[in-house]
C-alpha positions in Angstrom: -7.4 -53.6 1.5 -4.3 -51.6 1.5 -2.1 -54.6 1.2 -4.3 -55.8 -2.0 -3.1 -52.4 -3.6 0.3 -53.2 -2.6 0.2 -56.6 -4.6 -1.1 -54.5 -7.6 1.9 -52.1 -7.6 4.2 -55.0 -7.1 2.8 -56.9 -10.1 2.9 -53.3 -12.2 6.7 -53.0 -11.5 7.5 -56.7 -12.4 6.1 -55.9 -15.7 7.8 -52.5 -16.2 11.3 -53.7 -14.4 11.3 -57.1 -16.0 13.7 -58.6 -13.2 16.4 -61.0 -14.1 15.5 -64.3 -12.2 18.7 -66.8 -12.1 18.1 -70.0 -11.2 20.2 -72.9 -9.8 17.1 -75.2 -10.0 16.3 -78.9 -10.9 15.9 -80.2 -14.3 12.4 -81.9 -13.4 10.6 -78.3 -13.5 13.4 -76.1 -14.9 11.3 -75.5 -18.3 8.3 -74.5 -16.4 9.9 -72.4 -14.0 11.6 -70.4 -16.8 7.9 -70.1 -18.5 6.2 -69.0 -15.5 8.6 -66.0 -14.9 8.2 -65.0 -18.4 4.6 -65.2 -18.1 4.4 -62.9 -15.0 6.9 -60.5 -16.7 10.3 -61.4 -15.4 13.4 -62.7 -17.4 14.6 -66.0 -16.4 18.1 -67.4 -16.9 19.2 -71.3 -15.7 22.8 -71.3 -15.2 24.3 -73.6 -12.9 27.8 -74.2 -14.1 30.1 -73.2 -11.5 32.5 -71.4 -13.7 29.7 -68.8 -14.4 27.5 -68.5 -11.6 29.3 -65.4 -10.0 29.1 -63.6 -13.3 25.7 -64.8 -13.9 24.4 -63.7 -10.2 26.3 -60.3 -10.6 23.9 -59.3 -13.2 20.7 -60.7 -11.8 18.1 -58.9 -9.8 17.5 -62.1 -7.6 18.8 -65.7 -7.1 16.5 -69.0 -6.7 18.0 -72.0 -5.3 16.0 -75.3 -5.5 17.4 -78.4 -4.5 14.8 -81.0 -6.2 17.4 -82.8 -8.1 21.0 -82.6 -6.1 24.4 -83.4 -7.1 27.6 -82.4 -6.1 28.4 -79.9 -8.8 25.5 -78.0 -8.5 25.7 -78.1 -4.5 29.2 -76.2 -5.0 27.8 -73.8 -7.6 24.5 -73.0 -5.2 27.0 -72.0 -2.4 29.4 -69.9 -4.8 26.4 -68.1 -6.3 24.7 -67.6 -2.9 27.8 -65.9 -1.2 28.1 -63.6 -4.3 24.6 -62.7 -4.2 25.0 -61.7 -0.4 28.1 -59.7 -1.0 26.2 -57.8 -3.8 22.9 -57.3 -1.4 20.9 -59.6 -4.0 18.2 -61.4 -2.6 18.4 -65.3 -2.6 15.3 -67.4 -2.3 15.3 -71.1 -1.3 13.3 -73.9 -2.1 14.2 -76.9 0.2 12.4 -79.5 -2.0 12.1 -82.8 -0.3 14.2 -82.0 2.6 13.2 -84.5 5.0 13.4 -87.4 2.3 16.9 -88.5 2.8 20.0 -87.4 5.1 21.8 -86.0 2.0 19.0 -83.4 1.2 18.9 -82.5 4.9 22.5 -81.8 5.2 22.8 -79.9 1.9 19.7 -77.6 2.9 21.4 -76.8 6.4 25.0 -76.3 4.6 23.3 -73.7 2.5 21.3 -71.9 5.3 24.8 -71.8 7.2 26.6 -70.5 4.1 24.0 -68.2 2.6 21.5 -65.5 4.0 18.4 -66.1 2.2 15.4 -63.4 2.0 12.7 -65.9 1.9 12.5 -69.6 2.3 9.5 -71.5 0.8 8.3 -74.8 1.3 5.8 -77.0 2.6 5.0 -77.6 6.3 7.0 -80.6 6.6 10.1 -79.0 4.9 10.0 -76.0 6.7 9.6 -77.6 10.3 12.6 -79.8 9.4 14.8 -76.9 8.5 13.8 -75.4 11.9 14.8 -78.7 14.0 11.4 -79.9 14.5 9.7 -83.3 13.4 8.1 -83.1 10.1 6.3 -85.8 8.3 7.1 -86.2 4.6 6.6 -88.4 1.5 9.2 -88.2 -0.9 9.1 -84.6 -2.0 5.6 -84.2 -0.5 4.3 -83.3 3.0 2.0 -85.6 4.8 1.3 -82.9 7.3 -2.3 -81.8 7.7 -2.4 -77.8 7.4 -3.6 -76.3 10.3 -3.1 -72.9 12.2 -0.1 -74.5 13.7 1.6 -73.6 10.6 1.2 -69.9 11.6 3.3 -70.5 14.5 6.0 -72.6 12.7 6.2 -69.9 10.2 7.0 -67.3 12.9 9.7 -69.5 14.6 11.3 -70.4 11.3 11.6 -66.8 10.2 13.1 -65.8 13.6 15.4 -68.8 14.0 16.9 -68.5 10.4 16.4 -64.7 10.1 14.2 -64.5 6.7 10.8 -64.8 5.6 9.5 -68.4 5.8 6.6 -69.2 3.4 4.6 -72.4 4.1 2.3 -73.4 1.4 -0.5 -75.9 1.5 -4.2 -75.7 1.8 -3.8 -72.2 3.2 -0.3 -70.3 2.9 1.4 -68.6 5.5 4.0 -66.0 5.5 5.9 -64.6 8.2 8.8 -62.2 8.9 8.8 -63.4 12.4 6.4 -60.4 13.7 3.6 -60.8 11.6 1.7 -63.4 9.4 0.0 -63.2 6.3 -2.5 -65.8 5.9 -3.6 -66.7 2.4 -6.7 -68.7 1.4 -6.6 -68.9 -2.4 -6.1 -72.1 -4.5 -7.5 -75.3 -5.9 -6.8 -78.8 -5.4 -5.8 -78.9 -9.1 -2.3 -77.4 -8.3 -1.3 -80.7 -6.6 -2.0 -82.5 -10.0 0.6 -80.8 -12.1 4.3 -81.5 -10.9 6.3 -78.5 -10.1 3.6 -76.1 -9.0 5.6 -75.6 -5.8 9.1 -75.1 -7.8 7.0 -72.5 -10.0 5.7 -70.7 -6.9 9.2 -69.8 -5.6 10.2 -69.0 -8.9 7.4 -66.3 -8.8 8.5 -65.3 -5.4 12.1 -64.9 -6.6 10.9 -62.6 -9.4 8.8 -60.1 -6.9 12.0 -60.1 -4.7 13.6 -58.8 -7.5 11.7 -55.5 -7.6 11.0 -54.6 -3.8 13.1 -55.1 -0.5 9.8 -56.0 1.2 10.1 -59.7 1.1 7.1 -60.4 3.2 5.2 -58.8 0.6 7.1 -60.4 -2.2 6.8 -63.9 -0.9 3.0 -63.4 -0.4 2.8 -62.1 -4.0 4.2 -65.0 -5.6 2.2 -67.3 -3.8 -1.1 -65.3 -4.7 0.3 -65.5 -8.3 0.2 -69.0 -8.5 -2.9 -69.8 -6.0 -5.2 -67.2 -7.8 -4.2 -68.1 -11.3 -4.7 -71.8 -10.2 -8.3 -70.9 -9.6 -8.9 -69.1 -12.6 -7.5 -72.0 -14.6 -9.8 -74.5 -12.8 -12.5 -72.5 -13.4 -12.2 -72.7 -17.2 -11.7 -76.2 -17.4 -14.4 -78.2 -19.4 -15.8 -81.6 -18.3 -13.5 -83.3 -20.6 -10.1 -81.7 -19.7 -7.7 -82.5 -16.8 -4.3 -81.8 -15.6 -2.7 -81.2 -19.0 -4.9 -78.6 -20.0 -4.8 -77.3 -16.5 -1.3 -76.8 -16.7 -1.4 -74.8 -19.8 -4.2 -72.7 -18.6 -2.3 -71.8 -15.3 0.6 -70.4 -17.5 -2.0 -68.4 -19.6 -3.8 -67.2 -16.5 -0.2 -66.0 -14.6 0.3 -64.3 -18.2 -3.2 -62.5 -18.2 -2.9 -61.7 -14.6 -3.9 -57.9 -13.4 -3.4 -55.9 -10.5 -7.1 -55.7 -10.3 -7.1 -59.7 -9.4 -5.4 -59.2 -6.3 -7.9 -56.4 -5.2 -10.9 -58.5 -6.3 -9.9 -62.2 -5.5 -7.1 -62.0 -3.2 -7.9 -63.6 0.1 -5.7 -62.5 2.6 -5.5 -61.8 6.6 -2.8 -60.4 8.1 -2.3 -61.4 11.7 0.3 -61.0 14.6 
């Protein structure tokens, strides 16, 4: 498929250009996000002090904002960095972790969306529905939604309402720019047994956004990088290995991912 070849080219661009990915993210998964960006070929920086975020984002290729561990100090830094990125036409990616868990998270996410133009918003079905004013079932930072074809329509609606690329990850993944939807069917349940795989996926999305203006393609590439690498890591587990070994193998597989993996392994359907 032609689209698989496009992903192949994107991966080559990342490895060639080594985009600087500025993260304002959560402290639970910050190390894994940095390592996954390095593994795919990007260059991560984790800077969240309000006194330097404008300077840092000014030299970055993209900005990733993750609300997993909120506090007042970083919220203001997120807004300041996001506005500066918008001013400089640097793409900004949002991960609304657990947006439905507390009113504070929801208010923060909606404030960020009001203040900042996001190139991509990636979350689970419950998180994306809540951002768009729909009812979404969540348990802490996890979705209790059963991912069905309804997610395809939610992705399109959210993309149109929020003027962004909406990416819903779950059993299947749905990425929409408001017109077309890419349905991605790679992955493994083992990805749910390691904390931070969603955050790492968003970091990968941000990395690809740093080398293209086609944010639909970039979002799908980031998700596929994680899901295909997860498949390959799972396949290499021995019977006595578990989630710890899987985590290490996952980073290895991202590091060793090739353009041919997209062509041969990528399970992608484009729909309207």
